[in-house]
C-alpha positions, 0 to 999 in steps of 0.5 A, a space after each residue: 893498168 897498162 898503157 899499151 892496149 894492143 897494136 893496130 894490126 891493119 893493112 894501112 898499118 903494115 905498109 907504114 910499118 914496112 914503108 916508114 918504120 911506124 907502128 900504131 898501138 891503142 893506148 890507154 886514154 890517159 896516157 901521155 907521149 912520154 909514158 907511151 915511149 917508155 912502155 913500148 921501149 920497154 915492152 919491144 926493146 927498141 929506140 923510138 924517135 917520135 910519138 903522135 896520138 889521136 883520141 876519139 870521142 864516144 860514138 852515141 847510139 839510139 835503139 827502138 825497142 819494144 820497152 822505148 827508146 835505148 841510148 848508149 855510146 862506146 868507150 873513148 879511144 886513143 891511138 898512138 902512132 910510134 916511129 922507130 928508130 932506123 934499123 929496128 923493128 918490132 915483130 908482132 907475130 914472134 910470140 904466136 
């Protein structure tokens, strides 16, 4: 399984990428910072200076249905904010 799942493309991350050369990715929850750094460098051909990670636990929900209470939860997710070296950019829209 790949370390990088998908890039985070929101207004906030777009502003961060334009101002501070930071890019966000959803990554495998078991990946560490060194694996994330190597995956970004290999995939996009840039040099990574810093990696910060955030781990989000599952959100538990209950629904009341005619068959009774149904319990469920979402999956564990992990985000990585990657600082790229000065002058390097990542273009997510180049292969559309």
